[in-house]
N, C-alpha and C positions, 0 to 999 in steps of 0.2 A: 523680818519680824521675829523669827525664831531665835536668832542670835540676841536680839534685844531682850526677849523673854528670859533667855539663859543668863544674861548679865544681871537682869533685875532680880534673879533668884539667888545670886551669889551671897554667901554669908559675909564676904569681905567687900561688898559693894560700897560701903561708906568710905573705904580707902580710895576707891575709884572716883568718888565724888569730891574728894579733897579732905585732908586732915592736917592738923597742926599748922595751919596757916598756908599750906600748899594748895595750889589750884588743882581741881579735879580734871579728869579727862573728858573728852567729847564722847559720850557713850555711843552715839550713832556712828562716829568714825571707828570706834573699837569694834562695833558690830560689823561694819563693812570689812574690816581686816579679817575678822573671824570667818566671814562669808567667803572672801576671796581665798583665804588659806584652805578652806574646805573644798572649794572648786579646784584649786591646784592639786590637792591630794586625790581627788576623784579623777582628774585628767592625767595625773602622773602616778600610776599605781606602783611604779618602781621606787617611789619614796617610801621607805620602811618606817623611818622615824624622823621627827623634826623637833628640835629644841630651840626655842627662842627665849633667851633669858639673859638679862632682864629686859622687860619692855618699860620704857620711860616715856611718859606723855604728859600733855597738858591740853588745853582747849584747842590748840592749833596743830599739834602733831603728836604722833606716837611712833617711837623708834625702837627697833630691836637692837640692843647694844651688841649682842653676840648671838650667833646662830650656828647650829650644827644640824646637818641633814645627812642621814644614813640612806644611801641608795643601794638597791639590790644589784648585785653584780650579774651580768648576763653570761 
């Protein structure tokens, strides 16, 4: 619920809903991704940074095209 509230408050939300003839994304699916990433970061505190860019999506899927994760050295 919190992730959905965050998404609904985004200034760029109209882009997520679809612009220029492109299909929007499934906001519940996007909220689920945010929630699972948050849980991952809580569970794995050795992750210092995570960059997922870009995310490409539609009503059926959301995919991270590239990812970079910086992990603390032990």
